[in-house]
Biopython code that builds the backbone (N, CA, C, O; Angstrom):
import numpy as np
from Bio.PDB.StructureBuilder import StructureBuilder

atoms = [
    (1, "MET", "N", (94.876, -61.718, 56.184)),
    (1, "MET", "CA", (94.750, -62.123, 57.565)),
    (1, "MET", "C", (93.331, -62.659, 57.787)),
    (1, "MET", "O", (92.346, -62.024, 57.407)),
    (2, "THR", "N", (93.250, -63.829, 58.404)),
    (2, "THR", "CA", (91.955, -64.422, 58.708)),
    (2, "THR", "C", (91.790, -64.523, 60.214)),
    (2, "THR", "O", (92.693, -64.965, 60.925)),
    (3, "GLU", "N", (90.631, -64.109, 60.684)),
    (3, "GLU", "CA", (90.318, -64.170, 62.103)),
    (3, "GLU", "C", (89.006, -64.947, 62.232)),
    (3, "GLU", "O", (88.057, -64.671, 61.499)),
    (4, "TRP", "N", (88.938, -65.914, 63.152)),
    (4, "TRP", "CA", (87.732, -66.721, 63.344)),
    (4, "TRP", "C", (86.948, -66.192, 64.535)),
    (4, "TRP", "O", (87.504, -65.935, 65.602)),
    (5, "ILE", "N", (85.631, -66.032, 64.328)),
    (5, "ILE", "CA", (84.737, -65.477, 65.339)),
    (5, "ILE", "C", (83.625, -66.490, 65.634)),
    (5, "ILE", "O", (83.089, -67.118, 64.721)),
    (6, "CYS", "N", (83.287, -66.641, 66.917)),
    (6, "CYS", "CA", (82.182, -67.509, 67.327)),
    (6, "CYS", "C", (80.877, -66.827, 66.940)),
    (6, "CYS", "O", (80.667, -65.659, 67.269)),
    (7, "ILE", "N", (79.994, -67.551, 66.241)),
    (7, "ILE", "CA", (78.706, -66.994, 65.837)),
    (7, "ILE", "C", (77.795, -66.821, 67.049)),
    (7, "ILE", "O", (76.976, -65.902, 67.075)),
    (8, "GLY", "N", (77.919, -67.679, 68.042)),
    (8, "GLY", "CA", (77.054, -67.622, 69.222)),
    (8, "GLY", "C", (77.251, -66.376, 70.065)),
    (8, "GLY", "O", (76.273, -65.737, 70.452)),
    (9, "CYS", "N", (78.527, -66.007, 70.365)),
    (9, "CYS", "CA", (78.763, -64.883, 71.280)),
    (9, "CYS", "C", (79.652, -63.785, 70.700)),
    (9, "CYS", "O", (79.778, -62.722, 71.308)),
    (10, "GLY", "N", (80.271, -64.014, 69.545)),
    (10, "GLY", "CA", (81.129, -62.999, 68.922)),
    (10, "GLY", "C", (82.551, -62.988, 69.430)),
    (10, "GLY", "O", (83.329, -62.097, 69.090)),
    (11, "ALA", "N", (82.904, -63.989, 70.259)),
    (11, "ALA", "CA", (84.261, -64.045, 70.794)),
    (11, "ALA", "C", (85.237, -64.518, 69.719)),
    (11, "ALA", "O", (84.871, -65.275, 68.821)),
    (12, "ARG", "N", (86.460, -64.067, 69.824)),
    (12, "ARG", "CA", (87.512, -64.517, 68.907)),
    (12, "ARG", "C", (87.966, -65.900, 69.362)),
    (12, "ARG", "O", (88.261, -66.109, 70.539)),
    (13, "VAL", "N", (88.019, -66.843, 68.423)),
    (13, "VAL", "CA", (88.397, -68.215, 68.771)),
    (13, "VAL", "C", (89.558, -68.669, 67.894)),
    (13, "VAL", "O", (89.738, -68.180, 66.779)),
    (14, "ASP", "N", (90.336, -69.606, 68.411)),
    (14, "ASP", "CA", (91.438, -70.170, 67.646)),
    (14, "ASP", "C", (90.892, -71.203, 66.679)),
    (14, "ASP", "O", (90.061, -72.035, 67.043)),
    (15, "ALA", "N", (91.360, -71.142, 65.457)),
    (15, "ALA", "CA", (90.943, -72.132, 64.455)),
    (15, "ALA", "C", (92.083, -73.120, 64.289)),
    (15, "ALA", "O", (93.190, -72.757, 63.890)),
    (16, "LYS", "N", (91.799, -74.346, 64.594)),
    (16, "LYS", "CA", (92.793, -75.406, 64.436)),
    (16, "LYS", "C", (92.756, -75.907, 63.005)),
    (16, "LYS", "O", (92.068, -75.342, 62.154)),
    (17, "ALA", "N", (93.483, -76.943, 62.753)),
    (17, "ALA", "CA", (93.512, -77.526, 61.409)),
    (17, "ALA", "C", (92.105, -77.959, 60.994)),
    (17, "ALA", "O", (91.363, -78.497, 61.815)),
    (18, "PRO", "N", (91.724, -77.730, 59.718)),
    (18, "PRO", "CA", (90.366, -78.046, 59.273)),
    (18, "PRO", "C", (90.029, -79.535, 59.302)),
    (18, "PRO", "O", (88.850, -79.888, 59.299)),
    (19, "ASP", "N", (91.027, -80.417, 59.331)),
    (19, "ASP", "CA", (90.742, -81.856, 59.339)),
    (19, "ASP", "C", (90.453, -82.395, 60.744)),
    (19, "ASP", "O", (90.056, -83.553, 60.878)),
    (20, "LYS", "N", (90.642, -81.587, 61.795)),
    (20, "LYS", "CA", (90.367, -82.014, 63.168)),
    (20, "LYS", "C", (88.982, -81.532, 63.587)),
    (20, "LYS", "O", (88.495, -80.536, 63.052)),
    (21, "PRO", "N", (88.333, -82.221, 64.539)),
    (21, "PRO", "CA", (87.009, -81.776, 65.006)),
    (21, "PRO", "C", (87.087, -80.378, 65.632)),
    (21, "PRO", "O", (88.043, -80.042, 66.331)),
    (22, "ARG", "N", (86.053, -79.578, 65.361)),
    (22, "ARG", "CA", (86.001, -78.200, 65.873)),
    (22, "ARG", "C", (85.721, -78.231, 67.371)),
    (22, "ARG", "O", (84.834, -78.955, 67.822)),
    (23, "GLN", "N", (86.467, -77.458, 68.135)),
    (23, "GLN", "CA", (86.296, -77.370, 69.581)),
    (23, "GLN", "C", (85.224, -76.324, 69.911)),
    (23, "GLN", "O", (85.142, -75.303, 69.228)),
    (24, "PRO", "N", (84.411, -76.553, 70.933)),
    (24, "PRO", "CA", (83.389, -75.570, 71.315)),
    (24, "PRO", "C", (84.032, -74.267, 71.803)),
    (24, "PRO", "O", (85.155, -74.261, 72.306)),
    (25, "CYS", "N", (83.296, -73.172, 71.642)),
    (25, "CYS", "CA", (83.744, -71.858, 72.112)),
    (25, "CYS", "C", (83.900, -71.905, 73.632)),
    (25, "CYS", "O", (82.994, -72.384, 74.314)),
    (26, "PRO", "N", (85.013, -71.426, 74.184)),
    (26, "PRO", "CA", (85.199, -71.458, 75.642)),
    (26, "PRO", "C", (84.206, -70.577, 76.406)),
    (26, "PRO", "O", (84.006, -70.779, 77.604)),
    (27, "GLN", "N", (83.582, -69.605, 75.736)),
    (27, "GLN", "CA", (82.651, -68.710, 76.440)),
    (27, "GLN", "C", (81.209, -69.186, 76.390)),
    (27, "GLN", "O", (80.502, -69.134, 77.397)),
    (28, "CYS", "N", (80.750, -69.668, 75.181)),
    (28, "CYS", "CA", (79.327, -70.031, 75.078)),
    (28, "CYS", "C", (79.103, -71.488, 74.671)),
    (28, "CYS", "O", (77.973, -71.972, 74.747)),
    (29, "GLY", "N", (80.150, -72.198, 74.241)),
    (29, "GLY", "CA", (80.022, -73.606, 73.886)),
    (29, "GLY", "C", (79.587, -73.855, 72.446)),
    (29, "GLY", "O", (79.466, -75.012, 72.043)),
    (30, "SER", "N", (79.349, -72.810, 71.659)),
    (30, "SER", "CA", (78.922, -72.982, 70.264)),
    (30, "SER", "C", (80.098, -73.460, 69.414)),
    (30, "SER", "O", (81.250, -73.113, 69.676)),
    (31, "THR", "N", (79.792, -74.262, 68.393)),
    (31, "THR", "CA", (80.836, -74.681, 67.445)),
    (31, "THR", "C", (80.688, -73.967, 66.095)),
    (31, "THR", "O", (81.452, -74.231, 65.166)),
    (32, "ALA", "N", (79.715, -73.072, 65.988)),
    (32, "ALA", "CA", (79.513, -72.315, 64.744)),
    (32, "ALA", "C", (80.538, -71.188, 64.669)),
    (32, "ALA", "O", (80.768, -70.479, 65.650)),
    (33, "ARG", "N", (81.147, -71.031, 63.504)),
    (33, "ARG", "CA", (82.208, -70.037, 63.323)),
    (33, "ARG", "C", (81.943, -69.210, 62.061)),
    (33, "ARG", "O", (81.244, -69.640, 61.143)),
    (34, "THR", "N", (82.515, -68.033, 62.051)),
    (34, "THR", "CA", (82.557, -67.217, 60.838)),
    (34, "THR", "C", (83.970, -66.666, 60.715)),
    (34, "THR", "O", (84.653, -66.434, 61.712)),
    (35, "ALA", "N", (84.387, -66.467, 59.496)),
    (35, "ALA", "CA", (85.742, -65.962, 59.259)),
    (35, "ALA", "C", (85.678, -64.479, 58.910)),
    (35, "ALA", "O", (84.820, -64.053, 58.138)),
    (36, "ARG", "N", (86.569, -63.715, 59.469)),
    (36, "ARG", "CA", (86.717, -62.309, 59.124)),
    (36, "ARG", "C", (88.050, -62.196, 58.373)),
    (36, "ARG", "O", (89.117, -62.451, 58.932)),
    (37, "VAL", "N", (87.963, -61.815, 57.110)),
    (37, "VAL", "CA", (89.143, -61.752, 56.254)),
    (37, "VAL", "C", (89.381, -60.305, 55.837)),
    (37, "VAL", "O", (88.449, -59.610, 55.434)),
    (38, "ALA", "N", (90.621, -59.856, 55.935)),
    (38, "ALA", "CA", (90.977, -58.502, 55.506)),
    (38, "ALA", "C", (91.857, -58.594, 54.266)),
    (38, "ALA", "O", (92.808, -59.374, 54.214)),
    (39, "THR", "N", (91.522, -57.795, 53.287)),
    (39, "THR", "CA", (92.347, -57.723, 52.084)),
    (39, "THR", "C", (92.703, -56.273, 51.812)),
    (39, "THR", "O", (92.020, -55.352, 52.260)),
    (40, "GLU", "N", (93.767, -56.092, 51.081)),
    (40, "GLU", "CA", (94.215, -54.739, 50.747)),
    (40, "GLU", "C", (94.601, -54.706, 49.281)),
    (40, "GLU", "O", (95.235, -55.634, 48.779)),
    (41, "ALA", "N", (94.223, -53.652, 48.602)),
    (41, "ALA", "CA", (94.560, -53.495, 47.191)),
    (41, "ALA", "C", (95.010, -52.063, 46.947)),
    (41, "ALA", "O", (94.568, -51.137, 47.627)),
    (42, "SER", "N", (95.878, -51.894, 45.985)),
    (42, "SER", "CA", (96.294, -50.547, 45.616)),
    (42, "SER", "C", (96.193, -50.394, 44.104)),
    (42, "SER", "O", (96.360, -51.351, 43.348)),
    (43, "VAL", "N", (95.919, -49.187, 43.696)),
    (43, "VAL", "CA", (95.764, -48.889, 42.281)),
    (43, "VAL", "C", (96.700, -47.741, 41.932)),
    (43, "VAL", "O", (96.756, -46.738, 42.644)),
    (44, "ILE", "N", (97.426, -47.891, 40.847)),
    (44, "ILE", "CA", (98.299, -46.833, 40.365)),
    (44, "ILE", "C", (97.730, -46.338, 39.049)),
    (44, "ILE", "O", (97.499, -47.114, 38.122)),
    (45, "VAL", "N", (97.509, -45.043, 38.982)),
    (45, "VAL", "CA", (96.952, -44.446, 37.776)),
    (45, "VAL", "C", (98.056, -43.660, 37.076)),
    (45, "VAL", "O", (98.732, -42.841, 37.699)),
    (46, "ASN", "N", (98.235, -43.908, 35.793)),
    (46, "ASN", "CA", (99.203, -43.170, 34.999)),
    (46, "ASN", "C", (98.463, -42.182, 34.121)),
    (46, "ASN", "O", (97.448, -42.517, 33.511)),
    (47, "ALA", "N", (98.973, -40.968, 34.058)),
    (47, "ALA", "CA", (98.347, -39.935, 33.236)),
    (47, "ALA", "C", (99.373, -39.379, 32.265)),
    (47, "ALA", "O", (100.560, -39.287, 32.582)),
    (48, "TYR", "N", (98.911, -39.012, 31.091)),
    (48, "TYR", "CA", (99.798, -38.482, 30.055)),
    (48, "TYR", "C", (99.012, -37.451, 29.262)),
    (48, "TYR", "O", (97.893, -37.726, 28.827)),
    (49, "SER", "N", (99.574, -36.289, 29.073)),
    (49, "SER", "CA", (98.879, -35.206, 28.389)),
    (49, "SER", "C", (99.795, -34.605, 27.327)),
    (49, "SER", "O", (100.985, -34.405, 27.566)),
    (50, "LYS", "N", (99.237, -34.323, 26.163)),
    (50, "LYS", "CA", (99.997, -33.694, 25.085)),
    (50, "LYS", "C", (99.133, -32.580, 24.501)),
    (50, "LYS", "O", (98.025, -32.824, 24.023)),
    (51, "ARG", "N", (99.658, -31.344, 24.547)),
    (51, "ARG", "CA", (98.906, -30.191, 24.048)),
    (51, "ARG", "C", (99.693, -29.497, 22.948)),
    (51, "ARG", "O", (100.914, -29.369, 23.030)),
    (52, "HIS", "N", (98.993, -29.056, 21.931)),
    (52, "HIS", "CA", (99.595, -28.341, 20.809)),
    (52, "HIS", "C", (99.000, -26.950, 20.712)),
    (52, "HIS", "O", (97.809, -26.752, 20.953)),
    (53, "SER", "N", (99.836, -25.992, 20.357)),
    (53, "SER", "CA", (99.362, -24.631, 20.087)),
    (53, "SER", "C", (99.741, -24.293, 18.660)),
    (53, "SER", "O", (100.874, -24.517, 18.234)),
    (54, "LYS", "N", (98.780, -23.750, 17.924)),
    (54, "LYS", "CA", (99.041, -23.337, 16.551)),
    (54, "LYS", "C", (99.073, -21.815, 16.484)),
    (54, "LYS", "O", (98.567, -21.135, 17.376)),
    (55, "HIS", "N", (99.661, -21.298, 15.437)),
    (55, "HIS", "CA", (99.786, -19.857, 15.266)),
    (55, "HIS", "C", (98.405, -19.219, 15.119)),
    (55, "HIS", "O", (97.487, -19.843, 14.587)),
    (56, "ARG", "N", (98.256, -17.995, 15.581)),
    (56, "ARG", "CA", (96.973, -17.314, 15.574)),
    (56, "ARG", "C", (96.400, -17.072, 14.184)),
    (56, "ARG", "O", (95.181, -17.008, 14.026)),
    (57, "ASP", "N", (97.244, -16.939, 13.190)),
    (57, "ASP", "CA", (96.741, -16.610, 11.849)),
    (57, "ASP", "C", (96.049, -17.793, 11.167)),
    (57, "ASP", "O", (95.675, -17.700, 9.998)),
    (58, "GLY", "N", (95.880, -18.884, 11.876)),
    (58, "GLY", "CA", (95.172, -20.038, 11.330)),
    (58, "GLY", "C", (96.058, -21.032, 10.592)),
    (58, "GLY", "O", (95.555, -21.955, 9.951)),
    (59, "ALA", "N", (97.354, -20.854, 10.676)),
    (59, "ALA", "CA", (98.277, -21.783, 10.013)),
    (59, "ALA", "C", (98.172, -23.166, 10.655)),
    (59, "ALA", "O", (97.800, -23.299, 11.821)),
    (60, "LYS", "N", (98.505, -24.175, 9.881)),
    (60, "LYS", "CA", (98.401, -25.553, 10.373)),
    (60, "LYS", "C", (99.605, -25.987, 11.196)),
    (60, "LYS", "O", (99.517, -26.958, 11.948)),
    (61, "LYS", "N", (100.721, -25.290, 11.069)),
    (61, "LYS", "CA", (101.944, -25.681, 11.747)),
    (61, "LYS", "C", (101.836, -25.472, 13.265)),
    (61, "LYS", "O", (101.383, -24.425, 13.727)),
    (62, "VAL", "N", (102.253, -26.468, 14.017)),
    (62, "VAL", "CA", (102.272, -26.392, 15.482)),
    (62, "VAL", "C", (103.478, -25.558, 15.893)),
    (62, "VAL", "O", (104.602, -25.834, 15.474)),
    (63, "VAL", "N", (103.240, -24.530, 16.721)),
    (63, "VAL", "CA", (104.332, -23.659, 17.147)),
    (63, "VAL", "C", (104.808, -23.966, 18.564)),
    (63, "VAL", "O", (105.920, -23.592, 18.937)),
    (64, "ARG", "N", (103.975, -24.644, 19.358)),
    (64, "ARG", "CA", (104.361, -24.980, 20.727)),
    (64, "ARG", "C", (103.705, -26.290, 21.136)),
    (64, "ARG", "O", (102.517, -26.501, 20.892)),
    (65, "GLU", "N", (104.486, -27.169, 21.760)),
    (65, "GLU", "CA", (103.982, -28.434, 22.284)),
    (65, "GLU", "C", (104.345, -28.522, 23.764)),
    (65, "GLU", "O", (105.459, -28.175, 24.156)),
    (66, "VAL", "N", (103.420, -28.978, 24.570)),
    (66, "VAL", "CA", (103.686, -29.262, 25.979)),
    (66, "VAL", "C", (103.250, -30.701, 26.211)),
    (66, "VAL", "O", (102.082, -31.050, 26.041)),
    (67, "ILE", "N", (104.207, -31.523, 26.601)),
    (67, "ILE", "CA", (103.953, -32.941, 26.837)),
    (67, "ILE", "C", (104.331, -33.216, 28.279)),
    (67, "ILE", "O", (105.459, -32.946, 28.692)),
    (68, "GLU", "N", (103.387, -33.757, 29.051)),
    (68, "GLU", "CA", (103.706, -34.042, 30.448)),
    (68, "GLU", "C", (102.897, -35.211, 30.964)),
    (68, "GLU", "O", (101.799, -35.501, 30.487)),
    (69, "GLY", "N", (103.474, -35.875, 31.956)),
    (69, "GLY", "CA", (102.786, -36.999, 32.565)),
    (69, "GLY", "C", (103.749, -38.113, 32.902)),
    (69, "GLY", "O", (104.962, -37.913, 32.979)),
    (70, "ASP", "N", (103.187, -39.286, 33.100)),
    (70, "ASP", "CA", (103.982, -40.448, 33.472)),
    (70, "ASP", "C", (104.708, -40.995, 32.253)),
    (70, "ASP", "O", (104.144, -41.087, 31.163)),
    (71, "ASP", "N", (105.968, -41.354, 32.459)),
    (71, "ASP", "CA", (106.810, -41.838, 31.371)),
    (71, "ASP", "C", (107.583, -43.058, 31.869)),
    (71, "ASP", "O", (108.236, -43.004, 32.911)),
    (72, "TYR", "N", (107.504, -44.154, 31.120)),
    (72, "TYR", "CA", (108.191, -45.392, 31.505)),
    (72, "TYR", "C", (109.598, -45.394, 30.922)),
    (72, "TYR", "O", (109.776, -45.232, 29.714)),
    (73, "HIS", "N", (110.587, -45.576, 31.771)),
    (73, "HIS", "CA", (111.983, -45.637, 31.336)),
    (73, "HIS", "C", (112.384, -47.100, 31.208)),
    (73, "HIS", "O", (112.474, -47.821, 32.202)),
    (74, "ARG", "N", (112.621, -47.524, 29.986)),
    (74, "ARG", "CA", (112.869, -48.956, 29.728)),
    (74, "ARG", "C", (114.141, -49.480, 30.377)),
    (74, "ARG", "O", (114.159, -50.603, 30.879)),
    (75, "LYS", "N", (115.205, -48.684, 30.375)),
    (75, "LYS", "CA", (116.487, -49.153, 30.928)),
    (75, "LYS", "C", (116.404, -49.445, 32.421)),
    (75, "LYS", "O", (116.976, -50.428, 32.892)),
    (76, "THR", "N", (115.699, -48.599, 33.172)),
    (76, "THR", "CA", (115.604, -48.798, 34.624)),
    (76, "THR", "C", (114.353, -49.560, 35.031)),
    (76, "THR", "O", (114.283, -50.091, 36.139)),
    (77, "GLY", "N", (113.349, -49.621, 34.134)),
    (77, "GLY", "CA", (112.089, -50.284, 34.461)),
    (77, "GLY", "C", (111.252, -49.491, 35.452)),
    (77, "GLY", "O", (110.435, -50.064, 36.173)),
    (78, "LYS", "N", (111.450, -48.170, 35.496)),
    (78, "LYS", "CA", (110.739, -47.319, 36.454)),
    (78, "LYS", "C", (109.830, -46.326, 35.724)),
    (78, "LYS", "O", (110.083, -45.941, 34.583)),
    (79, "TRP", "N", (108.770, -45.929, 36.420)),
    (79, "TRP", "CA", (107.901, -44.862, 35.948)),
    (79, "TRP", "C", (108.401, -43.550, 36.533)),
    (79, "TRP", "O", (108.662, -43.458, 37.733)),
    (80, "ASN", "N", (108.533, -42.536, 35.686)),
    (80, "ASN", "CA", (108.954, -41.210, 36.098)),
    (80, "ASN", "C", (107.910, -40.189, 35.651)),
    (80, "ASN", "O", (107.018, -40.499, 34.862)),
    (81, "ILE", "N", (108.035, -38.987, 36.161)),
    (81, "ILE", "CA", (107.166, -37.894, 35.734)),
    (81, "ILE", "C", (107.971, -37.027, 34.775)),
    (81, "ILE", "O", (109.074, -36.587, 35.097)),
    (82, "MET", "N", (107.410, -36.787, 33.598)),
    (82, "MET", "CA", (108.112, -36.068, 32.551)),
    (82, "MET", "C", (107.337, -34.818, 32.163)),
    (82, "MET", "O", (106.107, -34.824, 32.116)),
    (83, "ARG", "N", (108.072, -33.746, 31.886)),
    (83, "ARG", "CA", (107.487, -32.522, 31.336)),
    (83, "ARG", "C", (108.425, -32.042, 30.232)),
    (83, "ARG", "O", (109.613, -31.825, 30.473)),
    (84, "ARG", "N", (107.893, -31.878, 29.028)),
    (84, "ARG", "CA", (108.698, -31.459, 27.869)),
    (84, "ARG", "C", (107.975, -30.305, 27.170)),
    (84, "ARG", "O", (106.772, -30.371, 26.918)),
    (85, "ILE", "N", (108.728, -29.252, 26.864)),
    (85, "ILE", "CA", (108.193, -28.105, 26.132)),
    (85, "ILE", "C", (109.025, -27.921, 24.870)),
    (85, "ILE", "O", (110.252, -27.844, 24.927)),
    (86, "ILE", "N", (108.349, -27.852, 23.741)),
    (86, "ILE", "CA", (108.992, -27.565, 22.462)),
    (86, "ILE", "C", (108.318, -26.293, 21.940)),
    (86, "ILE", "O", (107.159, -26.314, 21.526)),
    (87, "ASP", "N", (109.058, -25.200, 21.966)),
    (87, "ASP", "CA", (108.520, -23.896, 21.561)),
    (87, "ASP", "C", (109.265, -23.437, 20.311)),
    (87, "ASP", "O", (110.387, -22.939, 20.400)),
    (88, "ARG", "N", (108.651, -23.603, 19.167)),
    (88, "ARG", "CA", (109.278, -23.247, 17.891)),
    (88, "ARG", "C", (109.316, -21.731, 17.675)),
    (88, "ARG", "O", (110.221, -21.228, 17.009)),
    (89, "THR", "N", (108.369, -21.017, 18.216)),
    (89, "THR", "CA", (108.333, -19.563, 18.067)),
    (89, "THR", "C", (109.527, -18.908, 18.754)),
    (89, "THR", "O", (110.120, -17.972, 18.218)),
    (90, "HIS", "N", (109.874, -19.396, 19.927)),
    (90, "HIS", "CA", (110.966, -18.811, 20.712)),
    (90, "HIS", "C", (112.246, -19.649, 20.653)),
    (90, "HIS", "O", (113.181, -19.398, 21.412)),
    (91, "ASP", "N", (112.298, -20.653, 19.750)),
    (91, "ASP", "CA", (113.480, -21.513, 19.580)),
    (91, "ASP", "C", (113.942, -22.079, 20.928)),
    (91, "ASP", "O", (115.094, -21.911, 21.328)),
    (92, "TRP", "N", (113.006, -22.759, 21.622)),
    (92, "TRP", "CA", (113.334, -23.252, 22.962)),
    (92, "TRP", "C", (112.898, -24.699, 23.136)),
    (92, "TRP", "O", (111.804, -25.081, 22.718)),
    (93, "TYR", "N", (113.766, -25.506, 23.760)),
    (93, "TYR", "CA", (113.480, -26.899, 24.103)),
    (93, "TYR", "C", (113.787, -27.066, 25.587)),
    (93, "TYR", "O", (114.842, -26.654, 26.069)),
    (94, "GLU", "N", (112.842, -27.682, 26.304)),
    (94, "GLU", "CA", (113.029, -27.888, 27.739)),
    (94, "GLU", "C", (112.425, -29.225, 28.133)),
    (94, "GLU", "O", (111.344, -29.585, 27.665)),
    (95, "GLU", "N", (113.123, -29.967, 28.995)),
    (95, "GLU", "CA", (112.540, -31.195, 29.541)),
    (95, "GLU", "C", (113.026, -31.397, 30.961)),
    (95, "GLU", "O", (114.124, -30.989, 31.338)),
    (96, "HIS", "N", (112.164, -32.047, 31.736)),
    (96, "HIS", "CA", (112.441, -32.281, 33.143)),
    (96, "HIS", "C", (111.868, -33.650, 33.509)),
    (96, "HIS", "O", (110.680, -33.902, 33.309)),
    (97, "PHE", "N", (112.718, -34.538, 34.049)),
    (97, "PHE", "CA", (112.297, -35.863, 34.497)),
    (97, "PHE", "C", (112.493, -35.959, 36.004)),
    (97, "PHE", "O", (113.555, -35.628, 36.530)),
    (98, "THR", "N", (111.446, -36.418, 36.690)),
    (98, "THR", "CA", (111.458, -36.533, 38.141)),
    (98, "THR", "C", (111.135, -37.967, 38.533)),
    (98, "THR", "O", (110.246, -38.589, 37.951)),
    (99, "ASP", "N", (111.858, -38.492, 39.522)),
    (99, "ASP", "CA", (111.558, -39.826, 40.048)),
    (99, "ASP", "C", (110.189, -39.780, 40.710)),
    (99, "ASP", "O", (109.936, -38.944, 41.576)),
    (100, "ARG", "N", (109.327, -40.668, 40.303)),
    (100, "ARG", "CA", (107.937, -40.667, 40.785)),
    (100, "ARG", "C", (107.837, -40.933, 42.290)),
    (100, "ARG", "O", (106.974, -40.361, 42.957)),
    (101, "LYS", "N", (108.703, -41.786, 42.830)),
    (101, "LYS", "CA", (108.618, -42.156, 44.247)),
    (101, "LYS", "C", (109.307, -41.159, 45.166)),
    (101, "LYS", "O", (108.770, -40.824, 46.222)),
    (102, "THR", "N", (110.493, -40.675, 44.781)),
    (102, "THR", "CA", (111.279, -39.823, 45.671)),
    (102, "THR", "C", (111.134, -38.331, 45.399)),
    (102, "THR", "O", (111.405, -37.513, 46.278)),
    (103, "GLY", "N", (110.707, -37.967, 44.188)),
    (103, "GLY", "CA", (110.612, -36.558, 43.824)),
    (103, "GLY", "C", (111.942, -35.970, 43.388)),
    (103, "GLY", "O", (112.038, -34.772, 43.123)),
    (104, "GLU", "N", (112.964, -36.805, 43.315)),
    (104, "GLU", "CA", (114.299, -36.364, 42.919)),
    (104, "GLU", "C", (114.326, -36.040, 41.426)),
    (104, "GLU", "O", (113.736, -36.759, 40.620)),
    (105, "THR", "N", (115.016, -34.952, 41.062)),
    (105, "THR", "CA", (115.182, -34.604, 39.655)),
    (105, "THR", "C", (116.205, -35.554, 39.042)),
    (105, "THR", "O", (117.345, -35.622, 39.502)),
    (106, "LEU", "N", (115.799, -36.289, 38.001)),
    (106, "LEU", "CA", (116.677, -37.244, 37.343)),
    (106, "LEU", "C", (117.412, -36.610, 36.171)),
    (106, "LEU", "O", (118.577, -36.914, 35.916)),
    (107, "HIS", "N", (116.722, -35.731, 35.467)),
    (107, "HIS", "CA", (117.311, -35.087, 34.294)),
    (107, "HIS", "C", (116.578, -33.787, 34.043)),
    (107, "HIS", "O", (115.352, -33.720, 34.137)),
    (108, "GLN", "N", (117.345, -32.751, 33.721)),
    (108, "GLN", "CA", (116.735, -31.467, 33.405)),
    (108, "GLN", "C", (117.597, -30.774, 32.375)),
    (108, "GLN", "O", (118.820, -30.723, 32.508)),
    (109, "THR", "N", (116.961, -30.244, 31.353)),
    (109, "THR", "CA", (117.692, -29.512, 30.330)),
    (109, "THR", "C", (116.813, -28.399, 29.781)),
    (109, "THR", "O", (115.589, -28.518, 29.731)),
    (110, "GLY", "N", (117.447, -27.339, 29.379)),
    (110, "GLY", "CA", (116.788, -26.224, 28.716)),
    (110, "GLY", "C", (117.806, -25.627, 27.762)),
    (110, "GLY", "O", (118.892, -25.228, 28.181)),
    (111, "GLU", "N", (117.466, -25.563, 26.494)),
    (111, "GLU", "CA", (118.414, -25.083, 25.493)),
    (111, "GLU", "C", (117.664, -24.599, 24.263)),
    (111, "GLU", "O", (116.489, -24.919, 24.084)),
    (112, "PRO", "N", (118.344, -23.821, 23.406)),
    (112, "PRO", "CA", (117.696, -23.433, 22.159)),
    (112, "PRO", "C", (117.307, -24.670, 21.350)),
    (112, "PRO", "O", (118.074, -25.629, 21.254)),
    (113, "LEU", "N", (116.133, -24.635, 20.785)),
    (113, "LEU", "CA", (115.632, -25.764, 20.013)),
    (113, "LEU", "C", (116.548, -26.089, 18.845)),
    (113, "LEU", "O", (116.732, -27.257, 18.502)),
    (114, "SER", "N", (117.114, -25.077, 18.242)),
    (114, "SER", "CA", (118.006, -25.281, 17.094)),
    (114, "SER", "C", (119.277, -26.037, 17.466)),
    (114, "SER", "O", (119.951, -26.584, 16.593)),
    (115, "GLU", "N", (119.609, -26.072, 18.757)),
    (115, "GLU", "CA", (120.799, -26.791, 19.218)),
    (115, "GLU", "C", (120.485, -28.147, 19.836)),
    (115, "GLU", "O", (121.397, -28.887, 20.205)),
    (116, "HIS", "N", (119.206, -28.474, 19.951)),
    (116, "HIS", "CA", (118.837, -29.732, 20.602)),
    (116, "HIS", "C", (119.143, -30.908, 19.683)),
    (116, "HIS", "O", (118.631, -30.966, 18.565)),
    (117, "HIS", "N", (119.969, -31.846, 20.136)),
    (117, "HIS", "CA", (120.461, -32.943, 19.296)),
    (117, "HIS", "C", (119.413, -33.975, 18.937)),
    (117, "HIS", "O", (119.473, -34.516, 17.832)),
    (118, "ASN", "N", (118.445, -34.286, 19.810)),
    (118, "ASN", "CA", (117.453, -35.327, 19.500)),
    (118, "ASN", "C", (116.553, -34.930, 18.332)),
    (118, "ASN", "O", (116.197, -35.781, 17.516)),
    (119, "LEU", "N", (116.181, -33.658, 18.238)),
    (119, "LEU", "CA", (115.306, -33.223, 17.155)),
    (119, "LEU", "C", (116.054, -33.145, 15.837)),
    (119, "LEU", "O", (115.460, -33.356, 14.780)),
    (120, "LYS", "N", (117.333, -32.850, 15.877)),
    (120, "LYS", "CA", (118.133, -32.795, 14.640)),
    (120, "LYS", "C", (118.172, -34.180, 13.984)),
    (120, "LYS", "O", (118.094, -34.285, 12.760)),
    (121, "LYS", "N", (118.293, -35.242, 14.787)),
    (121, "LYS", "CA", (118.366, -36.600, 14.245)),
    (121, "LYS", "C", (117.046, -37.001, 13.580)),
    (121, "LYS", "O", (117.061, -37.661, 12.541)),
    (122, "THR", "N", (115.917, -36.615, 14.156)),
    (122, "THR", "CA", (114.635, -37.035, 13.620)),
    (122, "THR", "C", (114.235, -36.228, 12.378)),
    (122, "THR", "O", (113.393, -36.678, 11.601)),
    (123, "ARG", "N", (114.818, -35.063, 12.184)),
    (123, "ARG", "CA", (114.481, -34.240, 11.010)),
    (123, "ARG", "C", (115.201, -34.720, 9.756)),
    (123, "ARG", "O", (114.709, -34.509, 8.647)),
    (124, "ALA", "N", (116.352, -35.357, 9.909)),
    (124, "ALA", "CA", (117.160, -35.763, 8.746)),
    (124, "ALA", "C", (116.532, -36.884, 7.963)),
    (124, "ALA", "O", (117.094, -37.329, 6.962)),
]
sb = StructureBuilder()
sb.init_structure("model")
sb.init_model(0)
sb.init_chain("A")
sb.init_seg("    ")
for serial, (resi, resn, name, xyz) in enumerate(atoms, 1):
    if name == "N":
        sb.init_residue(resn, " ", resi, " ")
    sb.init_atom(name, np.array(xyz, "f"), 0.0, 1.0, " ", f" {name:<3s}", serial, name[0])
structure = sb.get_structure()
């Protein structure tokens, strides 16, 4: 949005086409103008966190993973909020997907890790 202001008195003035001669300000008679322009911008920040826990005895094997943050769904073209827990010690798999805009739960599952189908495919 652009608003034209008279430099002489600060009154708001109508700006006609730029190819026509500028008309004097009706209040002070000045033809000097300044433009007041408003712009708006928005920024979306995506965050993603992945944490691993290893067994206390110093073993290298990861026993628990927590993955959470923004997740892009290719089929819908939308960003969602995802939280996934893989707990090997307690044989547990859990994930929860929430629509970023509405807060609606899109998908939620919790099941024994040994029965989770996605991990079985990647292990073979």
